[in-house]
C-alpha positions in Angstrom: 0.0 0.0 0.0 1.3 3.4 -0.9 -1.0 5.6 1.0 -1.8 6.0 4.7 -5.5 5.7 4.1 -5.1 2.7 1.9 -2.9 1.0 4.5 -5.4 1.6 7.3 -8.3 0.5 5.1 -6.5 -2.7 4.0 -5.4 -3.6 7.5 -8.9 -2.9 8.9 -10.5 -4.9 6.1 -8.3 -7.9 6.5 -8.5 -7.8 10.3 -12.2 -7.4 10.4 -12.7 -10.2 7.8 -10.4 -12.6 9.7 -12.1 -11.8 13.0 -15.6 -12.3 11.8 -14.7 -15.5 10.0 -13.0 -16.8 13.1 -16.1 -15.9 15.2 -18.4 -17.7 12.8 -16.2 -20.8 12.4 -15.5 -21.2 16.1 -18.7 -20.1 17.8 -21.3 -21.1 15.1 -19.8 -24.0 13.3 -17.4 -25.7 15.7 -18.9 -25.0 19.1 -22.4 -24.6 17.8 -23.2 -22.0 20.4 -25.0 -19.6 18.1 -25.6 -18.8 14.4 -23.7 -16.5 12.0 -26.8 -14.2 11.9 -26.9 -14.0 15.7 -23.2 -13.2 15.9 -23.8 -10.2 13.6 -27.0 -9.2 15.3 -25.1 -9.2 18.6 -22.7 -6.7 17.2 -25.7 -4.6 16.0 -27.2 -4.8 19.4 -24.5 -2.4 20.6 -26.5 0.3 18.9 -30.0 -1.2 18.4 -30.2 -3.1 21.7 -32.8 -5.8 21.8 -34.3 -4.7 18.5 -31.2 -6.1 16.8 -32.4 -9.6 17.5 -35.8 -9.2 15.9 -34.6 -7.2 12.9 -33.5 -10.3 10.8 -30.9 -10.1 8.2 -31.0 -6.3 8.0 -29.6 -6.1 11.5 -27.0 -8.7 10.7 -25.8 -6.4 7.8 -25.8 -3.4 10.3 -23.7 -5.6 12.6 -21.3 -6.4 9.9 -20.9 -2.8 9.0 -20.4 -1.9 12.6 -17.9 -4.7 13.0 -15.8 -3.2 10.1 -16.0 0.3 11.5 -14.6 -1.0 14.8 -11.8 -2.9 13.0 -11.0 0.3 11.0 -10.8 2.3 14.3 -8.4 -0.1 15.8 -6.3 -0.2 12.6 -6.3 3.6 12.5 -5.2 3.8 16.1 -2.3 1.4 15.6 -1.2 3.2 12.5 -1.2 6.5 14.4 0.7 5.3 17.4 3.2 3.1 15.5 5.8 5.8 14.8 5.8 7.1 18.4 6.2 3.8 20.2 9.6 2.3 19.4 8.8 -1.2 20.9 6.2 -1.7 18.2 8.9 -1.6 15.6 11.1 -4.2 17.2 9.1 -7.4 16.5 5.8 -7.4 14.4 4.7 -10.7 15.9 5.0 -9.6 19.5 3.6 -6.2 18.7 0.6 -7.8 16.9 -0.1 -10.3 19.7 0.2 -7.5 22.3 -2.1 -5.3 20.2 -4.6 -8.1 20.0 -4.6 -8.3 23.8 -5.0 -4.5 24.0 -8.0 -4.7 21.7 -9.5 -7.5 23.9 -9.0 -5.3 27.0 -10.5 -2.2 25.4 -13.5 -4.1 24.0 -14.2 -6.3 27.0 -13.3 -4.1 29.9 -14.2 -0.7 28.6 -16.5 -0.7 25.5 -18.9 -3.6 26.3 -19.4 -2.6 29.9 -20.4 0.9 28.8 -22.7 -0.3 26.0 -24.1 -3.2 28.1 -24.1 -2.2 31.8 -25.2 -5.7 32.8 -22.8 -8.4 31.6 -22.0 -11.8 32.9 -18.9 -12.0 35.0 -15.7 -13.0 33.2 -13.8 -16.1 34.3 -10.4 -17.3 33.2 -11.6 -20.2 31.1 -11.3 -21.7 27.6 -13.9 -19.3 26.0 -12.1 -16.3 27.4 -8.7 -17.5 26.3 -10.0 -18.4 22.9 -11.5 -14.9 22.4 -8.1 -13.4 23.3 -6.2 -15.7 20.9 -8.7 -14.9 18.1 -8.1 -11.1 18.6 -4.3 -11.7 18.8 -4.2 -13.7 15.5 -7.0 -12.0 13.5 -6.9 -8.4 14.6 -3.5 -7.6 16.2 -1.2 -9.6 13.9 -2.6 -8.4 10.5 -2.8 -4.8 11.6 0.8 -4.9 13.0 2.2 -6.6 9.9 0.5 -4.4 7.3 1.3 -1.2 9.3 4.9 -2.2 9.6 5.2 -3.0 5.9 3.9 0.6 5.1 6.4 2.3 7.4 9.3 0.1 6.3 8.6 0.8 2.6 7.9 4.5 3.1 11.1 5.2 5.0 
């Protein structure tokens, strides 16, 4: 990618796509805890609350759009902070995994409790660890690798 905007867009698009595919494969197909539509409706419920679950496929599309907006925000943030934090430049793998943990913390300990004041308690168990690993691999790593490539090629 030659442009800043293109780099952020590409990293957000790839991260958002990998993350939603991982969520659908793991939670809907492998664990059979939900359906792909319900996963996307749950994202939409951040804005539309309970109406998201009765809005059918339209709410799933809203959820998908919101999911990509969130991915773009995290991609933008990483892109902006990258030149100012030297440790991000040392190892893209470690930086990406660390950023995935950061994204999990922001989403699960800040954003979700604000949007949904009543949430079940979190326990250090397999589903929690799985959700962190998904964000490390699907959000943090692609954003770190694509951002690093931009800055290496533009210097």
